[in-house]
N, C-alpha and C positions, 0 to 999 in steps of 0.2 A: 784419589789414586790415579796415577798417570799410566796410560796404556802405551806400551812400546810397539811401534809399527816399523821399526828399523828393518825387520826382515823382509818387508815388502818393497823397500827402496832399491834403486839402482846402485851399483857399486862399480868402481874401476877395476879393470884387470891389471894386476901388477902394482907397481909403485905409483903414487900420486904424481910424482915428478915426471915419470915416463909418460903417464896418461896425458898430462898437460902438454908436454912437448909434442906428443903425437897429434893431439887435437889442434894445436897451433899450426903444425906443419901441414896437416890436412886442409885447414882453412886457407892457409897461404897458397897451397896448390890450387884450390878451387878459385881463388881470386886471380891467380896468374892465368889459369885456363880461361876464365871469363874475359879477362883483358885481351888475351890472344884472340879469342873468337870475335870480340868486338873490333879489333884491328882488322881481322880478315873480312868481316862484314863491311867495314868502312871502305876497305880497298875495293871490294866488288861494286859497292855503290859508286865509287869514283870512276872505276873503269866503265861502268854502264853509262855514267854521265858524260865521260869523254867520248865514248862511242856515239852517243846521240848528238853531242855538240859538233863533232867532226862530220856528222851526217847532215848537219844543218837543222837539227831539231833542238829546240830549247829544252834542256834537261830540267825537270821539275825539282830534282833533289839538290840543286845548288842555287845560290843567289843569282839574280838576274845579271848583275854586273861582273860575274866571274867569267874570265876569258878561258879559252882552250888551254893556254899556257899555264894559267893558275891551276887548273884541274890536273894537268900533267905533272906540274911541280909537286902538288900535294900527293899524287900517287907515288912519285919517286921517293919522297920522304917517308911515306907510310911503309913502302916495301923495305926500306933500309932499317925499319924497326925490328925486322925479323933477324934473330941470331943466325939464321941459316942462309942469309942472302949471299954471303961470300962463297959459301959452299956451292950453291946452285949456279953461280956465275963462273965457277972454276972450269977451265977447259978439261980437266981430268975427271969431271963429274958427268955421269950419263943423265942429262936432264933435257927438258924441252927447249932450253936456251941454246940457240945456235952460236957459233964462235963470233959471227958478225954482230949479233945482238949483244953478246957479252962485252965485246970491244966498245960498242956504242954506249953501253951502260956505264963503263968506266969513264969515258969522256964526259958523259952527262954528270957523273958524280963530281968531277973536277970543276965543271962550269957552275953547278948549283952550289958547291962548297965555296967557290970564290965569288959567287954572286955575279958571274959574268952572263951576258945575254946568251940564250940558247937558240941556235939557228937550225937545229936538226929538223928534218921533216917530221911533222906532228904525227902522221900515221905510223911512220917508222918508229918513233919514240913510243907510241902506244903499243906497238907490236912487241917491243922489248919488255914492257911491263906485263903484258898478257902472258908472254912466255915465262917470265919470272913467277907470276902468280900461279900458273899451272904447275910449275916445278915445285913450288912451296906447298901445293895441295890446297891453295885458297880458292882455286877456280878449276872447273873441269871442262867447261865448254864456253866459248865466247858467243856462240849462236844462241845458247840457252843457258844463262847464268843461274837459273833456278837450281836449288839443291833439292834432293829427294831423300827421304828416310824410309826404310823398309816397313811394310805391313806384313807380318808373318803370323803363322800359328805358333803358339808356344810349344816348346819341346817338353816331352813328358819324361819323367824319371820317377815314377811311383811304383809301389809294389805291384807286380803283375803286368805293368804296361810301361814300356820304354820306347822312345822314338828311335828310329834308325839313324838319325843325324844329330849332331850337337848344335846345329843352327839351321833352322828351317829355311827353305827357299822362299823368297818374297812372293806374296800373292799380288802385291801391288806396291806403289810407292807414293808416299805423302809429299805433296809439293810444298816447299818452303821458300819464301821470298828470298831473293838474292842478298838483301841487306839485313836479313834476320840473323842475329848472332847465336841462335840456339844451337845446342849440340845435337848432331844427328842421332847420336846414341840415346839422348834423352827424348827425342821426338819419335823415335822408332816405336811401333805399336806391336805388341805380341797379343794376338787374339786368344783368349783363354778357351781351353777345351778339356781341362783335367776332369771336370765333372760333366763332360759332354753337353756343354751349353748349346742350345739350338740356335740356328742362324736363319733369319728370314730376309730374302732379297725383295725389294719393292722397286718397281720401275714400269715405265710405259712399255708397250710392245716393241720388240726388236731393239732394245737398248742395252742388252747384255746380261740380264739377270740369270737366265738359264746357263749361259756361258760361264758366268762366275760361279754358279752353283757347282758345275762340273769341275771347274778349276780347284775349288775348295775340296770337294770330295776326292778328286784325284790326288791332291797333296796329302790328305789324311791317309789315303791308301798307301802312297809311295813312301812317305817319310815317317808316318806315325802308326803304321800297322793296323789300320782300320780295315774292315771288310766293307766294300762299297756296294750298296744295293740301290739300283735305279728302278723305282716301283711304279711309275705312271707315265704312260704315253697317250697323248690325246687322239691318236689315230693316224698320225703322220709318219710313223716309224722313225722318229727322231732319236729315241734312246739307243737303238742298235748301232748308231753312228759312234758310240763310245769305242767301238772296236777299231775304228780307222783314224788316222791322223787328221788334224785340222789342216785345211788347205786355204783358208781365207787370209788374204794378205794383211788386212788390218789386225787380225788376231795374231798372226805370226810376228808382226811388228811389236805388238804389246808384250808378247812373250820374250822377244829379244831384249826389251827394256829391262827385264829382270833375269836375263841370262838363262832363258828357257827355250826349248824348241818343241814343236808339235810331236805328239806320239799317239798311237792307238793303244788301247788297253786290252790285254787278254780278257775275254769276256765269255760268259755263258748266257745266251739269250733263252730264257725259260718261256716256252709257249704252251698255253693250255691245250690239252690233247682233245681238241674238238675243231672240226672243219679246217684241218690243216691242208696246205697244198702238198702235192706229191714230193716236191723237192724244196729244200731250204738250205741256206749256208750251213757249213759244218759246225759252226759255233751255236746253232740253235738246238734246243733239246726239249722234247715234249714232256709234260708232267701232269700229274693229277694229285689230289689231296687224299692221303690214306686215312681210313677211319682211325687207325691206331695213333695218328698224330693229333687227334682231337682230344680235348678235355671238356669236362662239364662246364667250366667257365667259358671256354671258347664258344661252345655251342650256345650257351645261355646268352652270350653277348650278341648273337645274330638276331635276337629279338628286337634289338635297338634300345632296350631299357635295362636297368640293373634290378633284377628280381630278388626276392628273399631267398634265403638258403634252401627253403623247402623245394623250390623249383630245381635248383642245382642237384638236390638229392634225387629227384625223379629222373633228371637227365643222366645222372651217374648210374642209376639203375638200368636205364635203357642202353647206355654205352657198355655197361658191364655185360648185359645179356648178349649184345652184339659181339663183344670180344670173346665171350665164352663159346661162341659158335664161329670162330675163325675170323672175327672182325668183319662180319657181313654187313654191307651197306643197307641192304633191304630190311634186315632185322632191326637195325638202329632206327631207321625212319618209321617203320610200321610200329615199333615199340613206343616211340614218342607219340605217334598218333593215338595209339591205344591208351597210353597213360593220360593223354589229354581228354579222351572220352570217359575216363574213369573218375575224373576229379571235377567237383563243382566248387572247389575251394577258391576263396578270394585272397589274393596276396597283395602286399604293398610293393610297388615298384618305384624306382627313382629315375628321373629323366632330367637332363639339363635342357632348359628351354631358353629361347631368346624372346625379346619383346616385340619382334616383328621388324625392327630397324637394324638389327645386328649389333647394336651398341650395348645392350644390357642382357646379361644371362643370369639365370638362377637355377638352383636345384629344386625340382618339383616332385613331391611324393604323392602318389594316389593309389587307389585300389584298382586291381585289374584281375580278371579271371585267370587263374593258373592255367586253365585249358588254353586260353588265347596265347599265352606266352609259349607254351609247348608247341602249339600249332604253328606259330611264327617260326620257331626254331626248325621244326620239321619241314616247313615250306622252303626255307633257305637251303637246307640240305638237299631237298628234292630237286630244287633248281640246278644244283651242281651235279647231282647224280644223274639227272635226265640227260645231261650232255656228256656223261662219262668222266666228269671232273672230280667226282668223289668216288673212290674205289675201295675195294676190300683191303684189309690189312695184308701186307706182304706183296701187293701188286707191284710188278717191276717198275711201273711208272710213278709209284708213290714218292712224293717229295720227302727227302731226308734233310730237314732244315739244319740240324746240328752239323751235318757233313757239308752242306752248302756254306754255312758260316765259317767252318774250319778251313775252307779253301780260300784263303785270303788273297791269293795271287790273281784270282779271276773275279772280275766285276760280275755281280749277279743282276741281270736285267730282266724284269718281268714285262713281257710284251703280250698283251691280250688282243691285239688288233686283228687276229685271224678268226675271232669268234664271229658267228653268224650275225647278220643284221637283226636287230631286235634283241640281242643278247647282251646289251650294254650293262644291264644290271649284274651280270656275271663278272664283268670287269671289276666293279666295285666290291663284290663279294670276295673275289680272289685277292685284291689288294688288301682287304681287311684281314683275311686269313693269313696272308704272308706276313703282315705286320705283327699279328698276334703270335705266329710261330717264331718269328725272329725274337720278339720280346721274351717268349717262353724259353727259347734256346739259350739266350744270354742269362736268363734268370736261373736256369738249372745247370748251366755249364759256364760259370764265370771265368774259366780259364781259356775260353775261346776268344778269338779276336773281338775287339770292340766293333760296333756296327754303326755306319753312317747311312741314313736313309735319305737319298736325294729324291725330292718330291717337286716336280715341276707343276706350276699352277695349282698350289695346294688348296686354293679356294674351291676347286672341283671336288676335293676329297673331304674338306671340312668347311662347308659354306656357312656363312653367318645366318642365312635364312633358309630353312628347310623347305619353306613354301615354294621356293624357286626351283626345286629339284624335281626330277621326273620319278625317281625311285626313292620315296621318302624313307621307308623303313630300312632299306639297304644302306642308304647314305647316312642315315642317323646312326646306325650301328658302326659304320666306318668312322664317322666323326667322333664317336665316343672312344673308339680305339686310339685315334690320333690324340685325343685329349689325354688319355691314359699315358701314352708315351711322352707327350709334352710335359706332363706333370711328374711322371715317375721314371722316365727313360734315363735320366742322369744317373740314378742309383744302379740301374742295370747296364750302364755304359752303352746306351743306344741314343745316338745323336741324330737329329733331323736337320737337313739343309733344304729349305723350301723357297719357293718363289711365288710372287703374286703381283698383279698389276695395281691392286688397291688394298690398303691395309684392312679396312673394315668389311671387305668381302670375305675375310677369313673369320671363322667362329671366334668370338672374343675370348672364350676360355682357352682356346688354343694359342692365339696370337699373343696373349698375355704371358704365356710361358716360353716365348722366344726372347731371351734376354738380349740377343745381339741382332741388330737391324742394320742392313746395308741398303741405303737408298741411292739409286741412280737417278737418271733424269725423270722427273715427273711434272705434271701440270699443276695449275692453280688449285683445281678442285681436290686433287690428291694431297697437295700440301696442306690444305685446310683440314683434310681428314686426319693428317698426322697431328696437327695442332689440337684438334678436338680430342684426340686420343691421349693428350697429355704431354706431347713433345713440345718443349719450349723453343720454338724456332724464331730467331731474330730475323729482321728484314733482310739483312745481309745473307744469312743462311738460306732464306727463302729464295732470294735471287739466284744464289748458287745452284740450288736444286733445279730451278727452271732452266738454267743456262748450261748445265753440264753437257759436255759432248758425250758421244757414245763411249761407254767404258769408264767414264769418270763418275765418282760418287762420294758418299759420306758414310762413315762407320759410326753408329750410335751404340755405345757400350756402357758398362757400369761406371766408367771413369770419364764419360762425357762424349762429345762429338769430335770426330777427326775428319778433316777435309781441307782442300780437295785431294782426293786419292785417285790416281790413275791405276785402275785394276787391270791385271793381265787376264786374257781370255782363256777359254778351255783349250787344253792341249789336244783333246780328242775332237772328232767331228761333231757337228751340230746339224740341225735340220736345215734343208734348203728347199724352198717352195717350188723350184723350177726343175728339179731333177729327181727321178725315181730312186728310192733307197737302194734297190738292187743294182742300179747303174753305178751308184757311188761305191758300193761294195766291189763291183767288178773292176772299176777304175783303180781302186786301192790294191786289189789283188793282182793286177796286171793283166786282166782278161779284157777282151772285147765283149760287147753286149749288143744284141739285135734289138733296137728300140722300135716302138710303134711307128709305122709310116716310113721306115727307112728302106730305101731300095737296096737290094742285096746283089752285088755284081761279082762276088768272089766265087771262083770255080770249085775250090776245095776248102773245107774248114774242119777244125778239130774240136770236139766237145770236151767238157771238163772231166770225162772219164777216159780220155785218150782216144776215143773213136774217131776215125777219119771218114769224112762224108764228102761225097761229090754232089754238088748242088743240082746238077742235071738229073741225077738219079734219086737223091734223098730229099731234095728241096732245101730251102733256106732254114736257118735255125728258127725255133719258135720265138715269139715275142718275149723279150727279157731273158732269152737263153744266152749263156756265156759261151764264147768260142775263141779260138785262135786261128790264124791263117798260117800256111806253110812257111812264109818268111819269119814268122815269130818263133818258130821251133828251133831250138839249139841242135844243129846237125841236120842231116837229111832224113826225109820221111821214107824214101826208098820203096814206095808202094806198099808199105805195111798197113794193115787195117787198124792196128792199135798202136798208139804211141806209149812207150814205157812211162810209168808214173814219175820216175825220177827225172826223165827228160822233160816231161810236162811241167813238173814243179820248177825246174831250172829255167824253163822258158818263161813261165809266169814271173819268176823273181827278176828276170832280166828286164821285164817291162814295168816293174813296180817303181814308184817314186821313192823319194827319200824324205822322211823315214818310211820304211815298209810296215804294213800291219804285222803284229806279232804272232799271228796264227793263221792257219789255213782257212780261208773263207769260201772255198769253192762249194757250190751247191751239191747236195747229196740226197739220196732217197730218205724220206722221213719214215722212221720206224716208230709208229705211234701206237700200234696195237689196237687201233680203233675198231677194226673189223672184228677182232676177237673179243671185244668187250661184251661180257655177259652181265646183264643188268636185270634183276628180278624185282619187280614191284608187286609183292604178294599182297593179298588181302590180309586184314588183321587176323582173321581166323587161321589162315595158312601160316602167318608169321608165328602166332601163338603155338600152333601145332609143331612148327619147326623148332621153336625154342624148347618145347617140352621133349620132343623126340630126338633132337640133335641133328635133324636132317630136313631137307625140303623135298621129300619124296614126290614123284610126279603123279598126276592124276591118272586114272585108268585110260589107256590108249585105245579108245573105241572110235568108231566112225572114221572120219577123214584122217585123224592123227594116227590111227592104227595102220593106214596104208603107207604113211610116211616112213614107217620103220623099214619098209622094203626098198626104198629108193637108194640108188647108188650114192656113194659118199660125196662125189663132186656135185651132183644135183641137189642133194640135201643141204650141203654147205651153201650153195648159191641161194636156195630158198630161205635159209635162216638169216643170211646176210641181208637179203631183201626185207625180211620182216623187221629185223633190228633197225635198219635204216629208216623205214616208214615209222617205226615206233618212236624214233628220236627226233625226227624232223617233220615239219609241215611241208609236204611236197605235193605238187598238183599235176605232175606229168610223168610219163614213163622216162623221158629224157632226164628229168631231175633225179629220179630214183636211180637210174643207171649210173649217172655221174657220181652220186654219193656212195653207192654200194659196190661199184666195180663190176656189176652183172650187166651183160649186154642187154640192150633195149628189147630186141626181138625175143630173147630168152625169157626175160621176166614177164613180158606181155603174155607169152604162152602160159606161164605158170599162173598168172592172175586170172586168165580166162577159164581155166579148168577148175571145177569145183573140188576135185579130189587132190588138188595141189594147193595153190595159194588163193583160189577163188573163194573158199570158205573162210579164209583167214584175213582177207583184206577187203575193204569196201571204200567207196568214194563218197564223202559227205561234205557239202558246201565247198566243192572244188578241191578238196584236200583228201588224200588217201589216208585212211585210218585203219587201225587194227581192230578186228572183231573179237568176240569172246573166245572163239576158237583160236584166233591168232595169239591172244594172251596166254591161252593154255599151252601153246606150242613154244613159247619163249622159255628161258632157262629154268622155269619152275619144273619143267619136265627133265628127268634124268635120261637124256637121249643116249648117252654113252652106254648105259646099262640096257636100255630098251633095244638098241641096235646091235648089241653083241650077238 
């Protein structure tokens, strides 16, 4: 019995005769196009040879016995192969060929056709041919005859996600040899991102990797409707520069090569609500993490391992208890600690580990006390809560990640550089929580914009060797989150664009999930690292990688290696090591700024609120304070003490460069709510009582605390601010406490010296002021509002 497989075979559309004719016609067109491209490439090769020969350099592309005249004659005949040559030589045609050149070309045709000697000046003859080749589109520049094909992000047209453009702007251009007959269309590269394929930049320091990461993220935002998140700054305040245009000449030139110009992006710089200065640029916004944004899974991940579901059930119970009582931070933490104390169970946890070299990773399962997992989770939450960065549900500062993601027009910049010294672990905790909240927002709201996470020096967030890190558990948890996004982010449409100096500095399980690699200039050792990682680099490619100039590189993707590519730089600002970040903001905004050590000789100056100051009476501006001078103001000051805001804005705009920043960057008072932060770290007994009774009723107000009820509101408020400040920070002097709390030094010293005031609530131990038992009783576990009514 013979089985019929005809239904599986290809078939022609329409009549066989028509299909055959169409196939032949298509093949003939391909052959004609290949022949035309070969003629064009040959013409460029000859023009290059003639240029070198007339310059006194022996051209390598022609035989040694070939004369200048032989090369020029060959160019002439090749140009006449074009069916458009008469058209471009016509005086009626608007081409690059001048009338004089057209006339000389016709005389040369007669002489070459009649085989008469040609006596025309050789340079003038070559000029005619160059003009003709440019008019025919065979040549674009005689100084650089290299051709370039665009490197672009693919355009999206899928259900739920469409690009704003039909053709993406080039991110760079692939260099093609002048005598290569390839079609530019066929050599163009469209970088895939339909499934949010992650991209990793690898390069030596200061070779353009962070610049390119910003260029890619900006293109994804502008043309493909991604929400851009910039999540890690190493302390130099580089990421806030996204708000201002790039001013570096080399980068502006690279942008001009792909018909782009610098620009600043509308941005919100999210700063943790801890240790903030009094004033920040207006695009800065304080935040904290709300209890209601957490999930059992997010809390469990803070332990740095993947525990069994029984642990998440206990965390869910603690979270439920907290939410049933208004989303109280203290109840959540104390409930976790209480549950940890109640269990002696041993659970199996899973952890991805490396072999100590960063080259091999594996999943390791082992038993661990359930209590230890819960305690680790509680400790991480306590670290955040102790700085006011984990707040009750409904707190005005609580981050609403779905709303942040939905605001596609603004770049979201997470900047943790204002955290106190010694709080670096909080930076990693917050990056972790942000990434998890973004992942969750995309998971639960797939109609929100796609997300691109720009991560500079990703090795700091997902190191290959945890032993080299200072905060092992915190970084291990963050590394696990990045691995989760690296492996599952595509399905949630969360894309990562990261950079690193060395490939194997990045956790192998993470770097292996970055299918797209862009390699800029690197040294021998880093090239060997690529080779050992499985990249088959030929000697020619190895030499290219070592010799790349700044901004040039190689794209390694699923379809092979593409190089050399001249990448365009970031349209936005980048870090500069010799200029303070606020100085750069001021320059972009059109303001002057008083820099350290600068002598101030101006008699009158205007602050950014419009206040007019006379230096003799008010002094010079503070260090890094922005100001204008009277000649900067549009119109006359006329002795007014305040300049109208509209006039001030117009005056600043007059001083701005081109392009101007897209938003108001003037400093403004920071409304952080830090002073009003009420944080209660109850004992487990009190937490249990509060859970059962539905309140955290205060203890009996006896002794010293009973006297506090009678204090005036202003005095009581200053005492409570002082207590809360000492409770949050390790402070060793009255000056430090005064600076943090806003209470005058003399005032708080009087309070601390008197036993019926703060004397019984504060003590100094090991040169650090600490809260006593009475002080803890006075903190928000007391219902002072009711007691003082």
